[in-house]
C-alpha positions, 0 to 999 in steps of 0.5 A: 366825701369825707369833708361832706359828713357832719356826724362822726360815726358817718365819717368813720364809716365813709373812711373804713369804706374807702380803706376796705376797697384798697385794703391790700394796699393799706395793709402792705404799707402798714406791715411794711412801715417800719421798714421804710426810709423815714421821709416816706414814713414821714409822707405817710403819716403826713396823709393820715394827718390830712384824714385826722383833720376831718375827724378832729373837728367832729370830735372837738364839736361833740366834746363841746356839745357834751355828746362825748366825754372830755377826752383828748381828741388827739388820743382819741384819734390815736386810739382809732388809727392804732386800732385800725393799724392793728387790724390791717397789719393782722388781717390774715391772722384775724380773718384768714380770707376776706376784708378785716375791715368789712369783718370788724368795721361796725365793731371798730366803729361801735366800740370807739363811739361807745367809748367816747359817748356820754350817753349811750351811742 
């Protein structure tokens, strides 16, 4: 589904919808990541890199069209994924019961899009 998205905000929403469905799994993965063997950590980062491969071209295209600020795309994606990881690792502290992604999805996307947009998002 990610490869079918042509708009960055829609792609991020689709990604977060998927993560929300498997939130307990992703939360555990990110929380325990420092304790995994290096080979497993590399596999996890490789998988995340595949997802970034869908986001990067849309971000770069938006920069080229002057829709988005001329930011370093890798750093932009690092901000987004770093914030996502923070939410997943700290989900019980942030929302107690329920889904942190459901609670924070709109705010995460809106904040990211506002930070990168040249004109109002």
